[in-house]
C-alpha positions in Angstrom: 0.0 0.0 0.0 2.7 2.5 1.0 5.0 1.6 -1.9 2.2 2.1 -4.4 1.3 5.4 -3.0 4.9 6.5 -2.9 5.2 5.7 -6.6 2.2 7.9 -7.4 3.6 10.6 -5.1 7.0 10.5 -6.8 5.4 11.1 -10.2 3.1 13.8 -8.8 6.1 15.6 -7.3 8.0 15.3 -10.5 5.2 17.0 -12.4 4.7 19.6 -9.8 8.5 20.3 -9.6 8.3 21.7 -13.1 6.3 24.7 -11.6 8.2 26.9 -9.2 6.4 28.5 -6.3 9.6 30.1 -4.9 8.3 33.6 -5.8 5.3 33.2 -3.5 5.0 33.1 0.3 3.6 30.2 2.3 0.5 30.7 4.4 1.2 32.1 7.9 1.2 29.5 10.7 0.6 29.9 14.4 3.7 30.1 16.6 2.8 26.8 18.3 2.9 25.1 14.9 6.3 26.5 13.9 7.7 25.7 17.3 5.9 22.3 17.6 7.2 18.9 18.4 4.7 16.4 17.0 4.0 13.0 18.6 2.2 10.3 16.5 0.0 7.9 18.5 -1.3 4.6 17.2 -4.1 4.1 19.8 -4.4 0.4 19.3 -0.7 -0.1 20.1 0.1 2.7 22.5 -1.1 1.0 25.6 -2.2 -2.4 26.9 -5.8 -1.1 27.0 -5.5 0.2 23.4 -7.9 3.0 24.0 -8.3 6.7 24.9 -8.0 6.1 28.6 -4.7 4.4 28.0 -3.5 7.6 26.3 -4.9 9.9 28.9 -3.1 8.4 31.9 0.2 8.9 30.2 -0.2 12.5 29.2 2.1 13.8 32.0 4.8 11.5 30.7 4.4 12.9 27.2 4.4 16.4 28.6 7.7 15.6 30.4 9.1 14.2 27.1 8.6 17.6 25.6 6.1 16.9 22.8 3.6 19.7 22.1 1.2 18.3 19.5 -0.4 14.9 19.7 -1.5 13.3 16.4 -3.9 10.4 16.8 -4.1 7.9 13.9 -7.8 7.5 12.7 -10.2 7.2 15.6 -13.3 6.3 13.6 -15.1 3.0 13.3 -13.4 0.5 10.9 -15.2 -1.1 8.0 -16.0 -4.9 8.1 -16.7 -5.5 4.5 -13.4 -6.5 2.6 -11.5 -5.9 5.8 -7.8 -6.7 5.9 -6.3 -8.6 8.8 -8.1 -9.4 12.1 -9.1 -5.9 13.1 -8.8 -4.0 9.8 -7.0 -0.8 9.0 -8.0 2.4 10.8 -7.7 4.0 7.4 -10.9 2.2 6.3 -13.5 4.6 7.8 -17.0 3.3 8.3 -18.4 6.5 9.9 -16.8 9.9 9.9 -18.9 11.1 12.8 -18.3 7.9 14.9 -15.7 6.6 17.3 -14.0 3.2 17.0 -15.5 1.2 19.9 -12.0 -0.3 20.5 -10.9 3.1 21.7 -14.0 4.1 23.8 -16.9 6.5 23.3 -17.3 10.0 22.1 -17.4 11.2 25.7 -14.1 9.4 26.4 -12.6 11.2 23.4 -13.9 14.5 24.6 -12.4 13.8 28.0 -9.0 13.1 26.3 -9.2 16.3 24.3 -9.9 18.3 27.5 -7.0 16.5 29.3 -4.6 17.2 26.5 -5.4 20.9 26.6 -5.0 21.0 30.4 -1.5 19.8 29.8 -0.8 22.7 27.5 -0.6 20.5 24.4 -2.6 20.4 21.2 -4.4 17.4 19.7 -5.1 16.5 16.0 -6.7 13.5 14.4 -6.0 11.7 11.2 -8.5 12.5 8.5 -9.0 10.0 5.7 -10.7 12.1 3.0 -9.8 10.2 -0.1 -11.7 7.0 0.5 -14.0 5.2 2.9 -14.8 1.6 4.0 -17.1 -0.3 1.6 -19.8 -0.5 4.3 -19.7 3.2 5.1 -23.4 4.4 4.9 -22.3 6.9 2.2 -21.5 3.9 -0.1 -25.1 2.7 0.2 -27.0 6.0 0.2 -24.8 8.2 -1.9 -23.2 6.1 -4.6 -22.7 9.2 -6.8 -20.2 10.4 -4.3 -17.8 7.6 -5.3 -15.6 6.9 -8.3 -17.2 4.3 -10.6 -16.0 2.3 -13.5 -17.7 2.0 -16.9 -20.1 -0.6 -15.4 -21.2 1.9 -12.7 -19.4 -0.1 -10.0 -17.6 1.7 -7.2 -13.9 1.1 -7.3 -10.9 1.4 -4.9 -8.4 4.3 -5.4 -5.7 1.7 -6.2 -6.3 -2.0 -6.8 -4.1 -3.0 -3.9 -6.2 -0.9 -1.5 -9.0 -3.4 -1.8 -10.5 -2.6 1.6 -11.5 1.0 0.7 -13.7 2.7 -1.9 -12.6 5.9 -3.8 -14.5 9.2 -3.3 -15.2 11.5 -6.2 -14.6 15.1 -5.4 -16.2 16.2 -8.6 -19.5 15.9 -6.7 -20.3 19.2 -4.9 -22.6 17.4 -2.4 -19.7 15.3 -1.2 -17.6 18.4 -0.7 -20.3 20.1 1.4 -20.6 16.9 3.5 -16.9 16.6 4.1 -16.4 20.3 5.0 -19.3 20.1 7.5 -17.8 17.0 9.0 -14.4 18.6 9.3 -15.9 21.7 11.0 -17.8 19.4 13.5 -14.7 17.9 15.0 -13.0 21.3 15.4 -16.0 23.3 16.5 -18.0 20.8 18.6 -15.3 18.4 19.9 -12.4 20.9 20.2 -9.6 19.2 18.3 -6.8 21.5 17.0 -6.6 20.3 13.4 -5.9 17.4 11.1 -3.2 15.2 9.6 -4.7 14.6 6.1 -4.1 11.1 4.7 -2.9 10.8 1.1 -3.7 14.6 0.7 -2.4 14.7 -2.9 -5.1 12.2 -4.0 -7.7 14.8 -3.0 -8.0 18.0 -5.1 -6.1 21.0 -3.7 -9.1 23.3 -4.3 -11.1 21.2 -1.9 -8.4 21.5 0.8 -8.2 25.3 0.2 -12.0 25.6 0.7 -11.9 23.4 3.7 -9.1 25.3 5.4 -10.9 28.6 4.9 -14.0 27.1 6.6 -11.9 25.8 9.5 -10.0 29.0 10.0 -13.3 30.8 10.6 -13.7 28.6 13.8 -10.3 28.9 15.5 -6.5 28.7 14.8 -5.6 25.2 13.8 -2.9 23.1 12.2 -3.2 21.2 8.9 -0.6 18.6 8.1 -0.6 17.1 4.6 0.6 13.6 3.9 2.1 15.0 0.7 4.9 17.2 -0.4 3.7 19.4 -3.2 4.9 23.1 -3.0 1.4 24.3 -3.9 -0.1 22.8 -0.7 1.7 25.5 1.4 0.0 28.4 -0.2 -3.5 28.2 1.4 -4.4 24.8 2.8 -1.6 23.4 4.8 0.9 24.5 7.4 3.1 21.4 7.0 3.9 18.8 4.4 5.9 15.5 4.7 9.5 15.8 3.9 10.1 12.4 2.4 12.9 14.0 0.4 14.7 14.6 3.7 13.9 11.1 5.1 15.1 9.3 1.9 18.2 11.5 1.6 19.1 10.9 5.3 18.6 7.1 4.9 20.8 7.0 1.9 23.6 8.8 3.7 23.4 6.5 6.7 23.5 3.5 4.3 26.6 5.1 2.6 25.0 5.5 -0.9 25.0 9.4 -0.7 27.4 12.0 0.5 26.5 13.8 3.7 26.8 17.2 1.9 23.8 16.3 -0.3 21.6 17.4 2.7 22.7 20.9 1.9 21.9 20.4 -1.8 18.4 19.3 -0.8 17.7 22.6 0.9 18.9 24.4 -2.2 16.7 22.3 -4.5 13.6 22.9 -2.4 14.3 26.7 -2.1 13.7 27.0 -5.9 10.5 25.0 -5.7 8.7 25.8 -2.5 7.0 29.1 -1.3 9.1 31.2 1.0 8.6 30.1 4.6 7.3 26.6 3.8 7.3 24.3 6.9 8.3 20.7 6.3 7.7 17.9 8.8 10.8 15.9 9.4 10.9 12.3 10.7 13.2 9.3 11.2 10.1 7.0 11.5 6.3 7.0 11.3 3.5 4.5 11.2 4.1 3.7 7.5 7.9 3.4 7.6 7.6 1.3 10.8 4.9 -1.1 9.6 6.0 -1.6 6.0 9.8 -1.3 6.5 11.1 -1.5 10.0 11.8 0.6 13.2 14.6 3.2 13.1 16.8 1.2 15.5 16.7 -1.8 13.3 17.4 0.1 10.1 20.1 2.4 11.5 21.3 0.7 14.7 20.9 2.4 18.1 23.5 5.0 17.6 22.4 5.7 14.0 18.8 6.1 15.3 20.0 8.7 17.8 22.0 10.5 15.1 18.9 10.6 12.9 16.8 12.0 15.8 19.3 14.8 16.5 19.4 15.7 12.8 15.5 15.7 12.6 15.4 18.2 15.5 18.2 20.5 14.3 17.7 20.6 10.5 15.2 23.2 9.3 11.7 21.9 9.8 9.2 20.6 12.4 10.1 17.2 14.0 7.9 14.2 14.4 8.3 11.3 16.9 6.4 8.0 16.4 5.3 6.3 19.6 7.9 3.8 20.7 10.9 5.6 19.4 11.4 7.3 22.8 12.3 3.8 24.2 14.3 2.6 21.2 11.5 0.2 20.3 12.6 -2.4 17.6 9.0 -3.5 17.0 7.1 -3.4 13.7 3.5 -2.2 14.5 1.3 -3.7 11.9 -1.8 -1.8 10.8 -4.4 -4.6 10.7 -4.0 -6.4 14.0 -3.4 -5.7 17.7 0.1 -4.9 18.8 1.4 -3.5 22.0 4.5 -1.4 22.4 7.0 -2.8 24.9 7.7 0.3 27.1 10.1 -1.6 29.3 13.0 -0.9 27.0 15.7 1.8 26.6 15.4 4.2 29.5 18.5 5.9 27.9 16.4 6.7 24.8 13.7 8.5 26.9 16.3 10.6 28.6 18.0 11.2 25.3 14.8 12.5 23.6 13.8 14.5 26.7 17.2 16.3 26.5 17.0 16.7 22.8 13.6 18.3 22.8 14.6 20.6 25.7 17.6 21.8 23.7 15.3 22.5 20.7 12.8 24.5 22.9 15.6 26.5 24.6 17.1 27.6 21.4 15.1 29.7 19.0 17.8 29.2 16.4 16.7 25.5 16.1 13.0 26.3 15.8 13.0 29.2 13.4 16.6 30.2 12.8 18.5 30.7 9.5 20.6 27.9 8.1 24.1 28.0 6.8 26.4 25.1 5.8 29.8 24.9 7.6 32.4 23.4 5.3 34.7 20.6 6.5 37.3 18.3 5.0 35.1 15.1 5.1 32.0 16.3 3.3 31.2 12.7 2.1 30.6 11.5 5.7 30.5 14.6 8.0 27.8 17.2 7.9 28.1 20.4 9.7 25.9 23.5 9.8 24.9 26.6 11.7 21.4 27.8 12.8 21.1 31.4 13.9 18.3 33.6 15.3 19.4 36.9 16.9 22.2 36.2 19.3 21.4 32.5 19.5 23.9 30.6 17.3 23.9 26.8 17.3 26.5 24.6 15.5 25.5 21.0 14.7 27.8 18.2 13.5 27.1 14.7 12.4 29.4 11.8 11.5 27.5 9.3 9.2 30.5 7.0 9.0 30.7 3.6 10.7 34.1 4.6 12.1 35.5 7.7 13.9 36.2 10.8 11.9 38.1 14.0 12.8 36.8 16.8 10.8 38.4 20.2 10.3 35.7 22.9 10.2 35.9 26.2 8.4 34.0 28.4 10.8 32.9 31.9 9.9 35.4 34.6 10.9 33.1 36.0 13.6 33.1 32.6 15.4 36.7 31.8 15.2 37.5 33.4 18.5 34.3 32.4 20.3 33.8 29.7 23.0 31.4 26.9 22.6 29.2 24.8 25.0 28.2 21.2 24.3 24.4 21.3 24.7 24.1 17.6 25.6 26.8 17.7 28.4 26.7 21.4 29.4 30.5 21.5 29.3 32.5 24.3 27.7 34.6 23.2 24.7 37.8 25.0 23.5 37.5 26.5 20.1 40.4 24.5 18.8 38.5 21.3 19.7 35.5 22.5 17.7 37.5 23.6 14.7 39.2 20.2 14.7 36.3 18.1 15.8 36.6 14.4 16.7 33.4 12.5 16.2 32.8 8.8 17.0 31.0 6.4 14.6 27.5 7.7 14.0 28.3 10.5 16.5 26.9 13.9 16.7 27.6 17.2 18.6 25.4 20.2 19.1 27.1 23.4 20.4 25.9 26.8 21.3 28.2 29.8 20.8 28.8 31.2 24.2 
């Protein structure tokens, strides 16, 4: 399912890349969006209970971790007809106004929303607008809202997605229904926005119309599972940076030079509107379920390196549940799984420190970016983030062995002192300019 969608997405991005939006400006996002740390929750796997109550009781722990925006994978009832696996995919929605009984009741969800807000966090839900379950009442009572073949039969969006039926946004009645439904969850239930599944398979003009309607209620966040530059103009605050994820993975595997991360930013600068926010990740539910966990793919130290890069490179970071304990589990999407939380305490402390560093330094949230050249560009990546007087230097060694890199710092920093933000210790300038990094090692310094 994921691979097929990525093929479609890659072609879509290729076509869209022929049009540059660099002369335009991205829509303005709320400060809590730009400064956010997103945490993705798979309710079925997050706790032993596998429900909203299981999430609610651990909110203080998530607050301590440092996340600010909770994203819940789809919470709606799951279709039975043509279901895959034992429990079916939560992306096969039977009722857009309903709650999956696995997770609790509508009142249970309202209680969770209230508890999240009391912790000073935001909560968004996954919205599957491109397709529904076959036994959604819409498929029975509104067949004209669906894509049909030459025989008049409703079809899936892609053959492999056999458990869902494709919606047809040429129909104005469907558009009105979906916008009213989106407004309901924000206005009446109090959620703070949506992560929009396969957003590029739904017309952008629908999303633009929906966003305008939602903005009339309250400030929200809209995250697109897509990466088209045009999505940043009106509809979405954030898009997925698969380009970053793929590039980072290739560098860790040794098939790309580390310096190509700088090239990626230059490539995107001539395509995307100014100020576009990209969501960065080293794992998510798709990558975990269809590929593997980050600690399996990269090793434990490689997973930590990837996490630091995600939180210091320009963008908004995402953490998938389980990463904060170094989980090596694959969480399938069609059956019951439970995350083993009795694993790496060191990972939880690591992420807590990492997110605290990000919050304490505006340069990492909204600062400018500049490459710092070094003599090992194929394996070592070094850059500066700056906002006002806050200047942060980040360094990464993607090699499987130690590297000592000679950094060419800007003249105004060559006489400054540095502090290692993970240890709190001062570091002599000479030891920064000639920086020893262990295998898959990283350093993050602030200029004193």
